[in-house]
KOLTOR-798022 format. One record per residue (C-alpha): residue in three letters; x, y, z. Coordinates in pm, whole numbers, plus 50000, padded with zeros to 5 digits. Example, Ala and Ser with C-alpha at 12.3 -4.5 7.8 and 13.67 -1.06 7.14 Angstrom:
// residues 2
ALA512304955050780
SER513674989450714
//
This chain:
// residues 437
MET500005000050000
GLN501095035849946
ASN502565055250236
ILE499695074350397
GLU500225100750663
SER497055099850865
ARG495995124951124
ASP495355094951349
ALA498525075151417
TRP496625046351574
LEU494535041451260
THR497635044451043
GLY499195016051239
LEU496294993551135
LEU496674999650761
PRO498434973450547
GLN502174978650541
THR502844958250226
ALA503114971749874
GLY499954953249780
PHE498234919649799
ALA497734895549515
GLY494704900149295
PRO493424919048991
GLN494104955748942
TRP490554966249028
LEU490814949249368
ASP494104965849451
ALA492584999249353
LEU489674991849587
ARG492094985249872
LEU494025017249803
GLU490825037649792
ALA489765022950127
ALA493165030750280
ASP492855066650159
ARG489385067850308
VAL490745058050650
ASN492975088750629
THR489915111350613
LEU488035094550898
HIS488455094951275
PHE488115070151554
PRO484535071851684
THR484035086252031
MET481085092852257
ARG480835127252098
ASP479565110151781
GLU475785105551788
ASP475855069051680
TRP478445060851947
ARG477265082752232
PHE476295053952460
SER479495033852409
ASP483025041152520
PHE485485022352297
SER488535042352409
LEU489985010552561
LEU490444997652206
ARG492815026652126
LYS495065017852417
THR496134985552246
ALA498624983451959
PHE497514956251719
ALA499614938351459
VAL498054922351150
ALA497424885451220
GLU499724860951045
ASP499114824850938
ALA500494810851264
ALA497984782751311
SER498344763950983
GLY499194732551179
LEU495704729751326
THR493844697451249
PRO490104690051240
ALA490494673651581
GLY491714706851718
ILE488474724451624
GLU486094695451674
SER484064714051937
PHE483094740251677
ILE482124716651394
LEU478394711151337
PRO477084677051223
GLU474744693650972
ALA477654712650814
VAL480484687650846
ALA480984688750467
SER479724724150402
ARG482054746450598
LEU484744772350535
VAL487264777650813
PHE489464808150866
ILE492194809651131
ASP492994845151239
GLY491344856650917
VAL493424833650693
TYR491684806450492
ALA492444771150616
PRO491724746550329
GLN492814716550538
LEU489974723850782
SER487334732550522
SER485034709750324
THR482294717350070
ALA481614682149939
ALA477974682650054
LEU476994713649857
PRO474854710249543
GLN476424713449202
GLY476824749549099
VAL477004763749451
VAL480224782949503
ALA481624783649856
GLY485294790849895
ASN488084815249958
LEU487394848149783
MET490914851349642
ARG490954816049506
GLU487574820049339
LEU488304853549176
THR489544839248847
ALA486314820248781
HIS483924845548937
ASP485584879148891
GLY482424895048747
ALA480174885249037
VAL482704895849298
ARG483404928949129
ALA479694936449102
HIS479014931249472
LEU482184935549679
ALA482204968249878
ARG478984979449706
GLN476724977750012
ALA478924982750318
HIS479365019950381
GLN483045029250346
SER482325059950560
ASP482555036750859
VAL486225036750959
PHE486254999851052
VAL484594990250723
ALA487255010250538
LEU490004993150739
ASN488554959150656
THR488334967750285
SER491954979550281
HIS492914944450402
VAL490674924050168
ARG492494892250077
ASP491154859850215
GLY487414859950266
ALA484324838050244
LEU482594838649905
VAL479204821449868
LEU477264822249540
ILE473954803549521
PRO472764798649160
LYS469264806249039
ASP466514782749167
THR468984762449373
VAL467974749549714
CYS470914742449944
PRO469814713650171
VAL472604718350429
PRO473674749550617
ILE476894766550505
HIS479104772250808
LEU481524801650790
LEU483774795551089
PHE486204823051196
ILE488574811251468
ALA490864834551662
THR493894817951819
GLY494304845152083
GLY498074846052066
ASP500434863552307
ALA500704895552100
PRO497514915252024
GLN496404908951667
ALA493974926051431
ILE491834902551222
TYR489764913350920
PRO487194886750816
ARG485194893950500
CYS482064876250375
LEU480334880950040
ILE477094861949981
VAL474844863849674
ALA471674842949670
GLY470424840449312
PRO466754844249208
GLY464524817049354
SER467324801849563
ASP467214790649925
CYS470034786950178
THR471034788050545
LEU474244805850650
ILE476024803650983
GLU478544831651045
ASP480434820551355
TYR483174839151548
VAL484924818551816
ALA488264817152001
LEU490684789152085
GLY491964806952392
PRO492054839752584
GLY494154869352483
SER493594904152352
TYR492814907251982
CYS490484927251759
THR488114913051499
ALA486834938651247
ALA484414918951026
VAL482324929350725
THR479564908650564
GLU477644918050248
ILE474564898350142
THR472404902049833
VAL469114883049824
GLU467764883149471
GLU464104880449359
ASN462084853049531
ALA465184840449713
SER465274831150081
VAL468254833950318
ARG468374823150681
HIS471364839350848
ILE472654829451191
ARG475384852051330
LEU477224841051645
GLN479734862351831
ARG481514841052092
GLU484894858052105
ALA487314855752399
ARG486424876652703
GLY489414899652649
ALA488764905252278
PHE487264933852080
HIS484694927151810
LEU483484952151549
GLY481054937051302
TYR479264953351010
GLY476564937150798
ALA474864950550485
VAL471914932750325
THR470014941350006
LEU466624925249944
LYS465114923049597
ARG461484917249499
ASP459574891249708
SER462764879749882
ILE463014868450244
TYR465844874550489
HIS465574858150831
ALA468384866651074
ASN469264854551423
SER472154872851590
LEU473624861751923
THR476274880752119
PHE477924862252408
GLY481614871552398
ALA484234899452378
ARG485114926452627
LEU483814953452392
SER481654945152091
ARG479584963551836
HIS477444950451552
ASP475984973351285
LEU473424958151050
ARG471794976750762
VAL468994960150564
VAL467714977650251
GLN464454965450102
ASP465064973649738
GLY462234953349584
GLU458484952249640
GLY457134924949866
ALA460464918950042
ARG460394906650400
CYS462974906050676
VAL462894891651027
LEU465634901951271
ASN466004883951603
GLY468804893151842
LEU470104883052184
ALA472954898352384
LEU474024881252707
MET476424903352905
ALA478154900553243
GLY481244913153421
ARG482474944953249
GLN481324935552900
LEU479844960752659
ALA477634950052368
ASP476404976752127
THR473894967551856
HIS472844992151585
THR470364982151316
VAL468775000351024
ILE465874986450821
ASP465315008550519
HIS461985004250338
THR462465021250001
VAL459625005549797
PRO455974995749861
ASN454564964350025
GLY457584956150240
LYS457404938950576
SER459844937750865
GLU459754922651213
GLN462404927951477
LEU462824914751830
HIS466034922452018
LYS466684910552374
CYS469484919352616
ILE470354903152949
VAL472704923953163
ASP474354912253485
ASP477104925753713
GLY478524958553576
ALA477884950753210
HIS476404974952959
ALA474084967552665
VAL473124992152392
PHE470444988252128
ASN469655014351865
GLY467185002551602
LYS466055025351320
ILE463255018551076
PHE463015041650775
VAL459885042050562
ARG460585062550249
LYS457975083850073
ASN457305057649804
ALA457175028350047
GLN453395027250085
HIS451714997250252
THR454794989850462
ASP454224967750766
ALA456994971651025
ALA457194961451391
GLN460104965051631
GLN460514954351993
SER463444959152233
ARG463144938552551
ASN465814940352819
LEU466394921753146
LEU468534939453407
LEU469854915953675
SER471984939153890
ASN472014974454024
LYS475374981353857
GLY474364970453508
ARG473164994353241
VAL470884992552939
ASP470495020252679
THR467775012952424
LYS466555035752149
PRO464035021951898
GLN463285046851621
LEU460725051151345
GLU461115076551066
ILE458075075050839
PHE457655095850524
ALA454725075950374
ASP451115079950482
ASP449615045250428
VAL451655022450654
LYS451355000350960
CYS454305005751192
SER454935000651562
HIS457804999551806
GLY458384995852177
ALA461024990852445
THR461094977052799
VAL463824975053063
SER462844954453365
GLN464054931553639
LEU462724897053717
GLU459034898853804
ALA458304893354172
ASP455024875354101
GLU456774851053864
MET459424843954127
PHE456684838554387
TYR454824814654157
LEU457914793054101
ASN458814794154471
SER455314782154553
ARG455894752354321
GLY458954741454516
LEU461824759754343
ASP464244779054561
ALA465184815054480
ASP468294806254274
ALA466554779354071
ALA463574802054001
ARG465864830553897
ASN467864808453662
LEU464744793653506
LEU463244827853431
ILE466484840553276
TYR466774809153066
ALA463184812252941
PHE463724848852848
ALA466774840352634
GLU465624806752501
ASP462824824352316
ILE465464836952070
ILE467654805752061
ASP464614784151987
ARG464174802551655
ILE467504789951519
PRO466804764651238
VAL469864742151295
ALA469144715351557
SER472664708051683
LEU473534744851705
LYS470334752251895
GLN471214724552142
ARG474774737252193
LEU473674772952244
SER471044762452496
LYS473734743852689
GLU476084773752672
LEU473274796152790
SER472634773753091
GLU476344773653179
ARG476564811353154
ILE473524815953379
LEU474894791953641
GLU478284808953625
HIS476754841853736
ALA474074828053966
//
């Protein structure tokens, strides 16, 4: 990359230091443009409206080096706990952001489905990648621009027209959590062709503790009459930082059904922007953040209805214990031409301690006059009458408390359409509740 003198030395230190990665000229130009963009941006602070509830200054106090391919010796046995039976032959694995072919397998995918490393697939699918890469994710976000400046390995999934994928595609991003703090830049590009159907699992996990930063970007296009079920799991190490950005475009009569779960990281943020660009599109967003200790989880979503007859449903839940902090900011835009939009949004939050904090801000901005829209938010503690009812049935105070917390969270986990993953997450949920009982 060219030598860039940024006004922010910390951001400069995160830019690629090489003369350029492999790839076509247009991709290298894209990287250079993103690096230049970083030079014009600043690190977000609580003075910025979209970050005013979240203090990420701790991130700036760490000097991160770009992750190297230090874990190439890993074997399938070493990651067995993360492998799902339903996706044992339909998974892509990345170690510290670097593609690991020896741990990946796509033998179970139907003919014509492309699932592989972005750089390796460029020769055969240059047109599709060029048409969609960095077209949806806003490069005005400094962490998106940083990710784009590092684009090299990445998950590429292309589902052909009228193809039904019978098995989930597991995109597994593993952080090794080495001794030195590392910066990892996962990238996902998914295009579901007209009339297609697929399930995607975007999974961020860690092999060990350690301080590292994951700055991930995912772009999804759902073409006409296509259906995508997207499960996003953030289970990073407790000392990690996670900054995720998702951008989804929905075409006519398409369906996007997302389940996002946040369990890990010391500081985490997930921005998701869904644009309904075709009539009759539908999206369902379910989210759960489970925070304890000194964790911070910040979730920002935008659902942008730009055309008529769109529908969106959103339910986001947060559970906050100890001195943790959860933030939810959900915006629904209904543009002037988006008549007959049906949109509903709910933010429900469970506060388990006097030191915890929840900031929730559901928003509706409606510029059309023939719509059906609603939103609401609640922040509450465990209900005394529910505790009394369970106590009267023989449960002690701790057992009743744990059961009510589990039921509150399980409502989201139960909507995940992959049986083994649902079972594992339910077990992890139970362990987390008992840990902080």
